[in-house]
N, C-alpha and C positions, 0 to 999 in steps of 0.2 A: 041337352043341347048346346051349341056352342055356335055365340054372337060374332059375327064380323066386327074389328073393332076399326074403326073411323082413323084415316091417316093422319086428322090433328092428333087422335087421344095419345096414338102411339109417338108422336112427335113429343108429348107432356110425359110420357113415363121415361123416353130416350133423356129427356133435359133435367129430370129429377134424378135418373141415376148419373149423369155427370155431375151434377150440384154435388151429390150426396159422396161421389168419391172424390171433389174437391177439396170437401173440409175433412173430410180424414185424411186426406194429402197432408193440408195446413195444419191439422194438429199434432199432429206426426213431426212436421217440420218444428212447431215451436216448442212441443215436448224435447226436441233433439237442442234445440238453441236452450229452451232453461236447464238443461242437465250441463251443457257447455259451460253455462258459467261460472259453476262452482269448480275450484282448485283447489288440489290439495294440498296443505302447507308442505310435507314431503318433497313434493314436483320442486318449489321453489327452490328448498335445500340443494338438490338434486342440480338443479340449473348454476346455480353458484358454485357447487364445487367441479363443472366445468368447463368453469369462469366463463359463462352466457351472460349478458348483462340481463335484469328482470325488468320486466316490464309489464303491466295489466292491467286493466282499465273497465270499469262496471264490473268483476267479479266479486265473488264471495269466496273469502277463503276460508277454508273446512279446517280444522287439526291446528294443536300450538304451533306456531313461526316460532322456531326458538333458531337464531341465528350461530349460538355459543355450538349447534350440532355441526359446522360445517366442516370438511378434514382440515383447510388450511388452519390449526391453531398450533403456538406453540409456549413454553412457560417463559414467562416475564418475570417472576422470580417465584421465592419458595412457597408465598401465597396467592397468586395471580398466573391463571392462564388465559392469553389472548388470543383468540379469533380474529383472522385477516381478512375483508368482506372485499375483495379489488375488484370488483365490477358495479356499476350504477347501481341502483336499488330504485326501482317508480312503482307507485300505485296511486292511480286516477281514479277516483270515485269507487273504491272499494270496501266492500263489508269485512269484518272481521270476527267470527265467531265465534270466536276461542283467545285463549292468551298470547300475545306477541313479546318475546323474551329475546334481550341482547345482554342479557348476567343468569349468572347460576354458581351453582356448586362443582364443583368438580373433585373433591374430597372435604374430611372432616374439617381441614383448615386452609385449603383453596377454594377460589371462586375462581370463574372463567370469564370473561368480558368481551370488548367489541372493538375495532377498528374499523368504519367504513371510511376505504381511502377515496371512494369517488361520491356524486353526490347521493341524499340519501332524502327521497324525497314520498310524502303521502300527502295526496291533495284532494281536499274532499271527503277523507275517506271516514269510515264509521268502526269504531272499537268499540263491542259489548263484552269484552272482557279486559281484565287486567293487560296493562302493557308495562314493560321493565326495560329502559336503556342507559339504566345504572353503570353509572364510570363509562362511558363508551365513548370512543372519541369518533368525530366527523370529521374528514380534513377537506372532503367538498359542501358544497351545499348544502343545506340542510331547512328542508321547508313542510311544515307540516301546516299549513295555511286552510283554515276551514276545514278543520275534522273537528271530531264528536267525539268524548270519550267518556265511555257510560259508567265506566269504574275509576279502580283509582289507576292514577298515571304517572310511572316511575323514572324522572329524568336525572336524578339525585348524582352527581359528580360528573356529569357529562361534560367534556371540553366541545366546542364550538370554533372547528380553526380558520372557517371561507369569512367569505368578506361578509356575508348576509345569510343570516337568520330567522325565519319566519314563523310564528306559531300565529300567525293573524288570523284575526274571527273564531279560533278555534273556543269551541265549549268544552268545559270539565266538570262533568257531573259530579266525578268522585271526587277524593284528593288528588288535590297537583303537587308533585314532590319536585322541585328543582333547588332546592338546596344542594350548596358548594357547586354551583355549575361556573364554568370560566368561556367567556365568549370573548374572544380574539376580534371578530370583526362586529357590524353593529346585530343586534336581536329586537325582533320585533312581536310583542304582545296588543298589538293596533287590537280596541274592540275585541277582544277575547273576553270570556264568560267564566268567572270559575263559582260553581255553585255549590261548593265545599272548602275546607278549610286551604290554603296554598302557602306553602313554602317557600320561598328566594333566600331565607339564609345564608350569611358566609360567602354569597356568591361576585362571583369578583365581573364586571366589564369592562374589559379593554376601549371599546367603543360608544358609539350612541346606544344607549336604551331606551326603546320605546314603549312606553305602557301607556299614551293615552287613549281614554276613553274605554278602559277596563271596567268592568262588573265585580267585584270582589262580596258573595251575599254573606261567606261567613269571616271570619279569621284571616287575616294574611300577615304574614310574618315574612320584613322586607330586613331585620335587627343583622348587623355586623355586615353588609352589602357595601361595596368598594367600584363608584364608578367613576373610571379616569377620563370620560368624555362628558357628554351632555344625557341629562338623565332626565326623561320626558315623560309624567305624568297627567297631563293637563286633561280633565272631561272624564277624570276618575272617579267613580263610584263605589266607597267603603260602605258596606252596609251594617258591618258589626266591627270588631277593632280591629285598625292596626297601624303595625308596629316597626319604626326603622332604626331602630337604639342605636347607638355607635356603631351606624354606620358613615361612610366618607363619601364627599358629594366634589370631585375637583373643578369641573366647569359648570353649566347653568344646570341647575336643579330646578325644573319648571314642574308648580302642583296649582297651576290656577284653574279657575273654576272647576275644582272637583264637588264632591257631597261627599262628608265623612261623619263619623257618627263620634268615635273618640279615635283618634291619631296623635303616635307617638313619637316625636323626635328628641328623645332621652340623650345626651351625650354626642348628636350629633357632628360634623364638622362639614361645614359648607366654606367652599376654599371659594366657589366662583358666585356666581349671580344666583340668587334665590327668589322664586317670583310664587306668588300668593295670593293673587288680583282675585274677587270674587269668589273664594272658596266657601262652602257654605259648610258649617258645622253645627250638629246635632246636639253635642257633648262637650266634648273637649278635645282641645289640638294642644298636645304638650310640648314644651322645650325648655325643660328640664339640663342644666349646661350643656343648650349647642351652642355651640362656636360659630359666629357667620362674621367672615376675615371681609365680605364686602360690606356690608350693612345689614342689620338688622332687620329682618321684616315688618312693615309698617300694620299694625295692628288695623287699623279704621278700612284697608283694602279687604279686611276676611268680612262674612258674612257669619255672623252669631245667631242662632235662634236662641229664643227663650231660656235663659236657665243655662246657656251652652258656654262657656268661658276659656278661658287662656291661661293655659298653668307654664307658669317659668322657673320656679321651685319649688324645692320640693316637700309635699303635704307631709 
């Protein structure tokens, strides 16, 4: 027996069908959008080879992004081959699932390095694997502001040639290797966090170097650095040991209001004014063999915790 269906009942069935169709369409669109946010690293290398500027925002980069794999590469000497990236490279709020490399081997005794001839920008990016920009040259502005480095980050021997370089508020969860970098313009690590060892030894800062409010959870190596202009380290926190042995500060060296455990300035040359007001010392501050061309620091401005001391002579 077939029952007659009321007009209202038919309308309800039609409405359910339309809503179901809309839900299916919306789900498909979302699936398509999700898939489009993943970019293969090889696509980026192909763009560079076609001399097209690189710009990505809110995407996930999959695969190893190896800038040494571009076509524009030539020998620099018998041991070095250099790749030249002649377009600006920009990533905003991107996630890199695999390594990012601008350094690699080209043979048993040959390495490949990179020169970025335009701006190099990684703004608010997350690196889930290791990165290496060892021995790279950046001719344009370099910006790694608010990035998160989940594993080791290698910037050893990099040359920053533009007016400004930024690592502001970045977080380094693995080792941060900045030894022997060269910064022609100002460089800033304001409020950066280093959760593992950090190394700036033998680096040369030709303009202002901003390390204000950095947090170093483990060892911090600033041995043999050279600061030609102001070196600013106010509000810095060194939870374990920090060392500035054999470094030179030509202008203002600002170490006000820091919190340190043991910090070592053995054989450091202070040619300009040095500032130490209200720096809290938990264990020891060492000035053995340090030379102050303006005036020695006033011990009374330091805040020494119980049993903390100032060391001026070898023990």
